[in-house]
VOBAVEX-986887 format. One record per atom (N, C-alpha, C): x, y negated, z negated. Coordinates in steps of 0.02 Angstrom, whole numbers, padded with zeros to 5 digits, always signed. Each point is the difference from the previous one (the first is absolute). Example, Ala and Ser with C-alpha at 12.3 -4.5 7.8 and 13.67 -1.06 7.14 Angstrom:
+00660+00284-00390
-00045-00059+00000
+00045-00060+00000
-00018-00053+00036
+00042-00059-00003
-00039-00055-00037
REM end
This chain:
+00153-00967+01064
+00026+00068+00003
+00015+00018+00072
+00050+00043+00009
+00022+00020+00068
-00047+00054+00028
-00015-00006+00064
-00038+00050+00036
+00046+00030+00053
+00010+00065-00005
+00041+00035+00049
-00046+00043+00044
-00020-00028+00056
-00044+00035+00047
+00044+00034+00052
+00010+00066-00007
+00051+00035+00038
-00026+00039+00059
-00066+00004+00007
-00028+00039+00055
+00017+00074-00008
+00010+00034+00056
+00018+00071-00003
+00075+00007-00013
+00018+00043-00047
+00070+00011-00018
+00013+00075+00001
+00063+00021+00005
+00016+00071-00005
-00031+00030-00063
-00024+00062+00004
-00038+00029-00055
+00039-00002-00066
+00065+00011+00004
+00040+00002-00062
+00002-00069-00033
+00005-00052+00040
+00002-00068-00027
-00067-00018-00033
-00054+00030+00023
-00065-00016-00030
-00003+00021-00073
+00046+00044-00022
+00006+00018-00071
+00061-00032-00033
+00055+00001+00036
+00063-00022-00032
+00003-00075-00014
-00033-00041+00041
+00006-00072-00009
-00029-00022-00068
-00059+00026-00019
-00027-00022-00064
+00035+00033-00059
+00039+00053+00012
+00043+00027-00052
+00064-00042-00007
+00021-00030+00055
+00062-00040-00001
-00012-00069-00030
-00057-00030+00014
-00012-00070-00021
+00006-00011-00075
-00032+00040-00043
+00008-00012-00072
+00071+00009-00025
+00037+00043+00033
+00070+00011-00020
+00043-00060+00016
-00025-00044+00044
+00035-00061+00018
-00034-00063-00029
-00052+00011-00040
-00038-00055-00029
-00031-00044+00054
-00027+00033+00051
-00035-00036+00054
-00075+00011-00008
-00036-00053-00016
-00072+00004-00007
-00034-00015+00066
-00064+00016+00005
-00038-00019+00060
-00052+00052+00018
-00038-00017+00052
-00051+00044+00027
+00023+00024+00068
+00003+00066+00008
+00021+00031+00062
-00061+00030+00034
-00008-00014+00064
-00052+00031+00041
+00034+00036+00058
-00015+00064+00008
+00033+00039+00053
-00040+00062+00015
+00019+00035+00053
-00028+00065+00018
+00057+00044+00025
-00003+00064-00014
+00054+00045+00024
-00007+00013+00074
+00056+00002+00035
-00001+00012+00072
-00009+00074+00015
+00016+00043-00048
-00008+00072+00009
-00038+00029-00060
-00036+00055+00011
-00037+00031-00056
+00047+00037-00047
-00021+00007-00063
+00039+00038-00049
-00045+00016-00059
+00027+00041-00045
-00035+00017-00062
+00039-00030-00057
-00035-00031-00047
+00032-00030-00058
-00032+00030-00063
+00042+00027-00044
-00025+00030-00061
+00015-00044-00061
-00038+00009-00053
+00009-00038-00061
+00060+00021-00040
+00022-00043-00043
+00061+00011-00038
+00000+00066-00039
-00057+00020-00027
-00002+00056-00046
-00025+00064+00033
-00009+00000+00065
-00025+00060+00033
+00054+00052+00012
-00022+00062+00010
+00044+00054+00020
-00012+00013+00074
+00046-00023+00042
-00011+00003+00072
-00010+00072+00025
+00035+00047-00031
-00006+00070+00022
-00068+00029-00017
-00032-00026-00052
-00067+00023-00019
-00054-00035+00039
+00011-00064+00016
-00055-00042+00025
+00000-00012+00075
+00057+00006+00033
+00004-00018+00071
+00022+00062+00041
-00032+00009+00057
+00018+00055+00045
+00060-00023+00042
+00059+00012-00026
+00060-00025+00032
+00013+00034+00067
-00022+00063+00008
+00008+00034+00064
-00042-00034+00054
-00062-00018-00018
-00043-00035+00048
+00032-00067+00019
+00025-00035-00050
+00030-00066+00014
+00061+00007+00046
+00041+00052-00013
+00060+00009+00041
-00019+00017+00072
-00047+00045+00010
-00021+00020+00067
-00029-00059+00038
-00034-00045-00036
-00032-00056+00033
+00040-00065-00005
+00064+00005-00019
+00045-00057-00002
-00026-00057-00044
-00028+00019-00057
-00025-00049-00048
+00049-00005-00059
+00031-00057-00008
+00047-00009-00055
-00036-00004-00066
+00034+00018-00054
-00028-00001-00067
+00047-00037-00046
-00026-00045-00041
+00041-00039-00046
-00036-00006-00067
+00038-00005-00053
-00027-00013-00067
+00010-00074-00017
-00052-00032-00027
+00005-00070-00021
+00008-00004-00076
+00017-00059-00025
+00005-00011-00072
-00066-00022-00031
-00052-00002+00040
-00067-00015-00024
-00037+00066-00009
-00040+00005-00052
-00037+00061-00014
-00056+00012+00050
-00044+00048-00017
-00056+00016+00044
+00012+00063+00040
-00043+00012+00049
+00003+00061+00039
+00032-00008+00068
+00007+00058+00033
+00028-00001+00067
-00050-00026+00051
+00025-00035+00050
-00045-00030+00050
+00035-00003+00068
-00040+00010+00051
+00025-00006+00069
-00008-00073+00021
+00054-00030+00024
+00001-00071+00017
+00021-00009+00073
-00031-00050+00033
+00019-00014+00069
-00016-00072+00017
+00010-00018+00063
-00007-00070+00022
-00071-00026+00000
-00049+00041-00015
-00069-00022-00005
-00017-00026-00070
+00052-00011-00040
-00010-00028-00067
+00047-00059-00009
-00029-00056-00022
+00041-00058-00017
+00018+00004-00074
+00065+00004-00015
+00022+00004-00070
+00007-00070-00029
-00022-00009-00062
+00019-00060-00038
+00043+00022-00058
+00055-00035-00010
+00048+00017-00053
+00018-00064-00036
-00022-00005-00062
+00010-00061-00039
+00053+00013-00053
+00051-00041+00000
+00056+00007-00047
+00003-00062-00043
-00011+00009-00066
+00001-00056-00047
+00042+00018-00061
+00039-00048-00024
+00038+00012-00061
-00048+00012-00058
+00021+00042-00047
-00045+00018-00055
-00020-00060-00042
+00037-00056+00004
-00017-00060-00038
-00044-00048+00040
-00017+00017+00061
-00042-00043+00041
-00069-00008-00034
-00028-00060+00000
-00065-00010-00034
-00055+00046+00026
+00001+00018+00063
-00053+00042+00028
+00004+00072-00022
+00056+00018-00031
+00009+00069-00023
-00024+00009-00072
-00008-00054-00035
-00016+00004-00072
-00071+00027-00011
-00010+00031-00058
-00064+00030-00016
+00002+00075+00009
-00058+00032-00003
-00004+00072+00006
+00010+00022+00072
+00014+00064+00008
+00008+00028+00068
-00065-00009+00039
-00057+00008-00032
-00063-00008+00035
-00010-00073+00021
+00021-00047-00043
-00004-00071+00019
+00041-00012+00063
+00060+00030+00002
+00044-00009+00057
-00031+00029+00063
-00024+00061-00005
-00032+00032+00058
-00059-00042+00025
-00043-00021-00046
-00058-00039+00020
+00021-00064+00036
+00049-00034-00029
+00023-00064+00027
+00026+00008+00072
+00035+00055+00012
+00034+00009+00064
-00040+00041+00051
-00050+00037-00023
-00038+00041+00048
-00066-00032+00021
-00024-00048-00039
-00059-00036+00022
+00012-00037+00066
+00060-00029+00012
+00013-00029+00066
-00003+00051+00057
+00020+00062-00015
-00003+00053+00051
-00072+00015+00017
-00042+00005-00052
-00072+00013+00012
-00030-00057+00041
+00018-00062-00016
-00027-00057+00038
+00024+00001+00072
+00062+00021+00011
+00026+00004+00068
-00040+00051+00041
-00018+00055-00031
-00042+00049+00035
-00066-00032+00019
-00029-00040-00045
-00062-00036+00016
+00009-00045+00061
+00057-00035+00002
+00014-00043+00057
+00006+00040+00065
+00019+00063-00006
+00008+00043+00059
-00065+00039+00016
-00053-00016-00035
-00066+00029+00016
-00021+00059-00042
+00038+00014-00054
-00017+00056-00043
-00006-00024-00073
-00060-00011-00025
-00007-00022-00069
+00032+00051-00048
+00043-00025-00044
+00037+00044-00046
+00008-00035-00067
+00015+00041-00051
+00008-00026-00068
+00059+00035-00033
+00026-00033-00051
+00051+00031-00043
-00034+00048-00048
+00028+00061-00008
-00025+00048-00048
+00056+00018-00048
-00008-00013-00064
+00053+00018-00048
+00015+00075+00002
+00063+00023-00008
+00055-00044-00018
+00035-00027+00062
+00006+00038+00053
+00040-00023+00056
-00027+00021+00068
-00066-00006+00008
-00030+00017+00064
-00034-00060+00032
-00002+00001+00065
-00043-00045+00038
-00049+00045+00038
-00065-00013-00009
-00050+00044+00029
-00052-00042+00039
-00033+00033+00047
-00055-00032+00034
-00059-00007-00048
-00047-00041+00017
-00056-00011-00046
-00044+00062-00007
+00008+00050+00045
-00036+00063-00010
+00044+00053-00033
+00059-00022-00026
+00038+00043-00045
+00056+00041+00030
+00019-00012+00063
+00054+00039+00030
+00067-00038-00003
+00052+00037-00017
+00067-00030-00004
+00022-00024+00068
+00032-00060+00002
+00023-00027+00064
+00069-00030-00006
+00035+00012-00055
+00069-00022-00007
+00035+00043-00052
+00061+00021+00016
+00040+00036-00049
+00050-00047-00032
+00004+00000-00066
+00044-00047-00035
+00038+00034-00056
+00053-00032-00021
+00039+00024-00057
+00047-00054-00025
+00027+00010-00059
+00045-00049-00029
+00056+00035-00037
+00055-00035-00008
+00058+00027-00036
+00042-00057-00025
+00045+00016-00046
+00049-00049-00024
+00069+00023+00023
+00033-00043+00038
+00066+00016+00028
+00046-00060-00014
+00054+00012-00035
+00052-00051-00010
-00029-00066-00025
-00038+00003-00055
-00029-00060-00031
-00052-00035+00043
-00027+00035+00049
-00052-00028+00043
-00060+00047+00001
-00058-00030+00010
-00062+00038+00009
-00015+00003+00074
-00013+00060+00025
-00013+00011+00071
-00071+00023+00008
-00038-00032+00043
-00066+00023+00019
+00001+00016+00075
-00019+00061+00016
-00002+00020+00070
-00070+00025+00017
-00020-00009+00063
-00065+00023+00021
-00008-00009+00075
-00060+00011+00025
-00009-00005+00073
-00070-00022+00019
-00003-00029+00059
-00063-00009+00036
-00003+00056+00051
-00052+00042-00005
-00003+00059+00043
-00040-00016+00063
+00035-00010+00054
-00034-00014+00063
-00031+00063+00028
+00038+00055-00001
-00026+00065+00020
+00040+00052-00039
-00024+00062-00001
+00034+00051-00041
-00006+00068+00033
+00056+00036+00001
+00002+00067+00030
-00015+00052-00054
-00064+00013-00012
-00021+00047-00051
+00027+00071+00014
+00000+00018+00063
+00021+00068+00019
+00072+00013-00020
+00044-00047+00017
+00071+00009-00018
+00009-00003-00075
-00037-00044-00033
+00006-00006-00073
-00013+00066-00034
-00053+00035+00019
-00016+00062-00035
+00049+00056+00018
+00035-00007+00056
+00048+00051+00018
+00069-00011-00031
+00016-00061-00019
+00065-00010-00033
-00003+00022-00074
-00059+00010-00026
-00007+00023-00069
+00007+00076-00003
+00036+00024-00050
+00005+00072-00010
-00061+00022-00039
-00038+00046+00027
-00061+00023-00032
+00000+00076-00005
-00039+00027-00047
+00001+00073-00010
-00033+00039+00055
-00050-00030+00034
-00035+00035+00053
-00038-00050+00043
-00026+00023+00056
-00035-00044+00047
-00066-00026-00028
-00031+00038-00044
-00062-00023-00032
+00013-00063-00041
+00056+00001-00036
+00019-00058-00040
+00014-00059+00046
+00035+00013+00056
+00015-00054+00048
-00065-00030+00028
-00047+00043+00017
-00064-00025+00026
-00036-00044-00050
+00003+00019-00064
-00032-00041-00052
+00034-00068-00007
+00066-00001+00004
+00037-00063-00003
-00021-00045+00059
-00003+00030+00060
-00017-00039+00059
-00070-00031-00007
-00048+00040-00020
-00068-00026-00006
-00004-00053-00054
+00032+00013-00057
-00003-00049-00055
+00035-00064+00020
+00055+00006+00036
+00037-00059+00022
-00042-00041+00049
-00032+00033+00047
-00042-00035+00048
-00059-00035-00034
-00026+00032-00053
-00057-00028-00036
+00019-00059-00044
+00062-00001-00024
+00019-00048-00052
+00053-00050+00020
+00032+00009+00058
+00051-00047+00023
-00019-00024+00069
-00004-00066+00009
-00021-00027+00064
+00051-00050+00027
-00015-00029+00058
+00048-00043+00034
-00038-00057+00034
+00038-00050+00023
-00030-00054+00039
-00033+00027+00063
+00033+00048+00031
-00027+00028+00062
-00068+00033-00012
-00004+00041-00052
-00063+00035-00014
-00054-00048-00020
+00018-00053-00036
-00051-00045-00026
-00025-00050+00053
+00044-00019+00046
-00019-00052+00048
-00006+00024+00071
+00026+00060+00014
+00000+00025+00069
+00055-00031+00043
+00045-00038-00031
+00054-00035+00036
+00065+00010-00038
+00053+00019+00036
+00066+00006-00031
+00039-00064+00012
+00010-00041-00052
+00033-00064+00010
+00075+00008+00011
+00030-00048+00033
+00072-00003+00007
+00030-00025-00065
+00064+00016-00010
+00034-00023-00060
-00004-00076-00006
+00005-00034+00057
-00001-00073+00000
-00067-00029-00022
-00053+00039+00005
-00066-00022-00023
-00008+00008-00075
+00036+00046-00029
-00009+00017-00070
+00044-00044-00045
+00059-00019+00023
+00047-00037-00042
-00029-00068-00024
-00028-00042+00044
-00022-00066-00023
-00051+00001-00057
-00054+00039+00003
-00047-00002-00056
+00031+00027-00065
+00043+00050+00005
+00031+00027-00061
+00047-00052-00031
+00041-00031+00042
+00047-00051-00026
-00039-00059-00030
-00053-00020+00033
-00040-00057-00024
-00031+00015-00068
-00026+00060-00008
-00030+00019-00064
+00052+00006-00056
+00059+00026+00016
+00053+00003-00050
+00022-00071-00020
-00002-00045+00048
+00022-00069-00013
-00045-00032-00053
-00063+00020-00004
-00045-00027-00051
+00023+00016-00071
+00037+00054-00007
+00025+00022-00066
+00073-00018-00009
+00040+00011+00052
+00072-00009-00006
+00022-00072+00010
-00044-00042+00027
+00021-00067+00018
+00024-00001+00071
+00024-00057+00023
+00021-00008+00069
+00053+00052+00019
-00010+00033+00057
+00047+00050+00025
+00042-00030+00056
+00064+00006-00006
+00047-00027+00050
+00027+00056+00042
-00020+00005+00064
+00026+00053+00043
+00075-00009+00013
+00039+00050-00017
+00073-00003+00010
+00024+00069+00020
+00062+00001+00025
+00032+00064+00015
+00025+00033-00063
-00002+00065-00001
+00027+00037-00057
+00076-00007-00001
+00030-00016-00057
+00073-00009-00003
+00038+00061+00025
+00054-00013+00035
+00042+00053+00026
+00023+00047-00057
+00010-00028-00058
+00024+00039-00057
-00049+00056-00018
-00065-00011+00011
-00050+00051-00016
+00008+00060+00047
+00011-00014+00064
+00011+00055+00048
+00065+00038-00018
+00051-00038-00020
+00063+00033-00018
-00011+00044-00062
-00039-00024-00048
-00013+00040-00060
-00041+00062+00017
-00046-00007+00047
-00040+00058+00022
+00046+00054+00029
+00049-00021+00039
+00046+00049+00028
+00043+00032-00055
+00015-00039-00051
+00037+00027-00057
-00041+00052-00038
-00066-00012-00004
-00044+00046-00036
-00018+00062+00041
+00007-00005+00065
-00023+00053+00045
+00027+00070-00017
+00065+00008-00012
+00025+00068-00014
-00035+00033-00060
-00014-00040-00052
-00033+00028-00058
-00073+00018+00015
-00037-00047+00030
-00071+00012+00011
-00014+00053+00053
+00048+00016+00042
-00008+00052+00050
+00035+00065-00020
+00025+00003-00061
+00036+00059-00022
-00048+00056-00020
+00021+00062+00007
-00039+00057-00022
-00010-00002-00076
+00052-00023-00035
-00004-00003-00073
-00058-00044-00023
-00009-00059+00030
-00054-00045-00019
-00068+00027+00024
-00002+00026+00062
-00063+00024+00027
-00027+00060-00040
+00045+00044-00020
-00021+00062-00034
+00002-00005-00076
+00009-00061-00025
-00005-00011-00072
-00068+00025-00024
-00001+00038-00054
-00063+00031-00021
-00033-00042-00054
-00063-00014+00011
-00040-00036-00050
-00038+00049-00044
-00028-00025-00053
-00042+00041-00043
-00070+00005+00030
-00028+00059+00000
-00066+00009+00027
-00034+00061-00031
-00066+00000+00001
-00037+00059-00022
+00003+00053+00054
-00006+00065-00018
-00003+00051+00051
-00060-00011+00045
+00007+00018+00064
-00055-00007+00046
+00008-00060+00045
-00055-00025+00027
+00001-00056+00046
-00046-00054-00025
+00018-00063+00014
-00042-00056-00017
+00010-00053+00053
-00049-00009+00043
+00004-00049+00054
-00047-00057-00015
+00028-00059-00011
-00041-00059-00014
-00022-00031+00066
-00066-00008+00007
-00027-00032+00060
-00010-00074-00012
-00027-00017-00059
-00011-00069-00021
-00003+00001-00076
-00004-00058-00031
-00007-00002-00072
-00063+00037-00021
+00010+00051-00041
-00057+00039-00024
-00022+00055+00047
+00032+00008+00058
-00019+00051+00048
+00061+00045+00013
-00004+00063-00020
+00056+00047+00006
-00025+00068+00024
+00044+00034+00036
-00009+00071+00016
+00054+00037-00038
-00020+00051-00039
+00048+00034-00044
-00004+00075+00009
+00055+00032-00015
+00001+00073-00009
+00038+00015-00063
-00032+00037-00045
+00031+00018-00063
-00004+00076-00009
+00047+00028-00037
+00001+00071-00015
+00004+00011-00075
-00035+00051-00023
+00002+00017-00071
+00003+00076-00006
+00047+00025-00040
+00007+00072-00010
-00039+00020-00062
-00057+00030+00010
-00041+00024-00055
+00018+00074-00013
-00018+00027-00059
+00013+00071-00012
-00030+00045+00054
-00056-00021+00029
-00033+00041+00051
+00024-00013+00070
+00049-00042+00010
+00026-00011+00067
+00014-00073+00015
+00028-00012+00059
+00016-00068+00022
-00062-00033+00029
-00013-00062-00024
-00056-00040+00027
+00030-00058+00038
-00023-00009+00062
+00021-00057+00039
-00062-00043+00015
+00004-00063-00017
-00056-00046+00012
+00022-00054+00049
-00035-00007+00055
+00011-00054+00047
-00062-00044-00004
+00010-00065-00014
-00059-00041-00012
+00013-00073+00014
-00055-00037+00010
+00003-00071+00010
-00026-00037-00061
+00028-00059-00013
-00022-00041-00056
-00010-00071+00026
-00055-00030-00019
-00013-00070+00015
-00028-00034-00061
+00036-00051-00024
-00021-00039-00059
-00017+00045-00059
+00043+00050-00012
-00007+00043-00058
-00050+00056+00006
-00029+00009+00060
-00049+00054+00010
+00023+00048+00056
-00017+00062-00009
+00017+00051+00049
-00045-00008+00061
+00030-00007+00059
-00040-00008+00060
-00012+00066+00036
+00045+00047-00009
-00007+00068+00026
+00054+00042-00032
-00010+00066-00002
+00050+00044-00030
-00004+00068+00034
+00058+00032+00005
+00005+00068+00026
+00047+00039-00046
-00025+00055-00029
+00041+00043-00042
+00025+00060+00040
+00062+00019-00011
+00027+00061+00029
+00050+00029-00049
+00025+00060+00015
+00050+00031-00044
-00010+00075-00003
+00033+00031-00050
-00004+00073-00006
-00039+00022-00062
-00047-00042-00022
-00042+00016-00058
-00065+00034+00023
-00037+00026-00048
-00064+00032+00015
-00057-00044-00026
-00055-00001+00038
-00057-00043-00017
-00063+00037+00021
-00044+00013-00048
-00061+00038+00014
-00062-00040-00024
-00053-00003+00043
-00004+00023+00069
+00044-00044+00046
+00036+00030+00045
+00050-00035+00040
-00030-00058+00040
-00061+00010+00025
-00030-00052+00042
-00019-00063-00039
+00000+00005-00067
-00018-00058-00041
+00058-00049-00007
+00060+00019+00021
+00056-00047-00004
-00012-00061+00044
-00029+00011+00059
-00016-00057+00043
-00054-00044-00032
-00046+00031-00037
-00051-00039-00034
+00031-00044-00054
+00050+00028-00035
+00035-00040-00050
+00035-00059+00032
+00030+00010+00058
+00033-00055+00035
-00049-00056+00016
-00060+00019+00021
-00052-00050+00015
-00023-00036-00062
-00007+00037-00055
-00023-00030-00063
+00050-00052-00024
+00065+00012+00012
+00051-00046-00024
+00005-00064+00042
-00030+00000+00059
+00002-00059+00043
-00038-00057-00033
+00035-00056-00009
-00029-00059-00031
+00010-00004-00075
+00029+00052-00030
+00009+00002-00073
+00061-00041-00019
-00005-00038-00055
+00057-00037-00026
+00054+00048-00024
+00063-00017+00010
+00053+00046-00019
-00001+00019-00074
-00019-00048-00042
-00001+00016-00071
-00057+00047-00020
-00046+00011+00047
-00057+00044-00015
+00006+00068+00036
+00057+00013+00031
+00007+00060+00041
-00006+00064-00041
+00033+00003-00058
-00001+00062-00038
-00070+00017-00025
-00036-00050-00027
-00067+00014-00025
-00048+00018+00056
+00012-00029+00060
-00042+00017+00058
+00012+00073+00020
+00063+00021+00001
+00017+00069+00017
-00028+00048-00052
+00006-00018-00064
-00025+00043-00053
-00076+00008+00005
-00035-00055+00015
-00073+00003+00007
-00019+00044+00059
+00039-00003+00055
-00013+00042+00058
+00010+00074-00017
+00053+00015-00036
+00013+00069-00022
-00059+00026-00040
-00024-00040-00047
-00055+00022-00043
-00064+00010+00040
-00015-00047+00045
-00062+00002+00038
-00001+00057+00051
+00059+00015+00029
+00003+00049+00054
+00025+00069-00023
+00018+00007-00063
+00025+00063-00025
+00065+00021+00033
+00046-00048+00008
+00063+00013+00035
+00047+00041-00043
+00034+00048+00032
+00055+00037-00032
+00063-00010+00042
+00054-00018-00033
+00065-00009+00034
+00054+00022-00049
+00015+00065-00001
+00047+00027-00049
+00066-00038-00002
+00018-00024-00059
+00062-00035-00009
+00000-00072+00025
-00058-00023+00024
-00006-00069+00025
-00060-00032-00034
+00012-00051-00039
-00053-00035-00036
-00018-00065+00034
-00056-00031-00018
-00013-00068+00026
+00056-00048-00012
+00035+00007-00056
+00056-00044-00015
+00057+00010+00050
+00010+00061+00024
+00052+00014+00049
-00017-00033+00067
-00063+00006+00021
-00020-00032+00063
+00005-00075-00006
-00018-00027-00059
+00006-00072-00010
+00073-00021+00002
+00044+00042-00028
+00072-00017+00001
+00026-00003+00071
-00028+00042+00044
+00022-00002+00070
-00022-00064+00035
-00047-00036-00031
-00023-00063+00028
+00033-00060-00035
+00056+00012-00034
+00035-00054-00033
+00023-00050+00051
-00013-00064-00013
+00019-00051+00050
+00064-00036-00021
REM end
């Protein structure tokens, strides 16, 4: 199989090249890093809802939509991208999606181990440290009869910029995202105390992929791929493609890692609007804050309810709220336990 080790490339090419390759029936493993920072959103996202475009414009951060799903992410040269392009009939693509992810992400976990950070594959598409923190972002898509797997080795990460490129309802929500991200997403720098050069990271990753893909032949990327990327550029940089609206639930949902999300949901009950901002980890509420224009008596017990819900499984939220109402003698005209539970819909 061909190995295209491209080093640092213009930020736009870091996305367009793997979109061009399947359209030309060019298979192979691409390793690269963007020369400039940018924001990349998933195929089904609503950029106007999810990304603070004003902040990006003021700070000269470009924004692009990819054909791979998932969430918006801030990308820069401190991340080594791996982009695997295989025809859908390739033997390594056969089987379930989880089989494919496992087959291709276990080498990434092993490469982290070679770099001094023990890591494992976590279904469906995460690579995590052995203490459970995400250390690689990955995704897959089907483009022009090819399966595309993209992901990264995170040498270092700008958490501060990441939380500012996201559009959030208020600073409290932003603070929660920042803390949750720091707690659940880590890097080679944080784990080892050393920020490796790109040249240090490429060999172990390529070697581990070679164990699965077979012998990798380092070659130059065909000129035709660059030409195709330039052909695709007007579409992928168009306002029409960037502002394409995806389907989404009302509110906000920021995925930090598999099973770890920060959400904001709203529910209009007869007694007023309920807004719930909350964290979820592995199906359990990690924290919650209720606000809105409803009435709740005694008012000071609303904070107690928020504490009671911490650690509760999502499927048990309504019965937990109902039990709290009964035990504390709560009155909330026009707002029932079922309404509060609805505001916690994930």
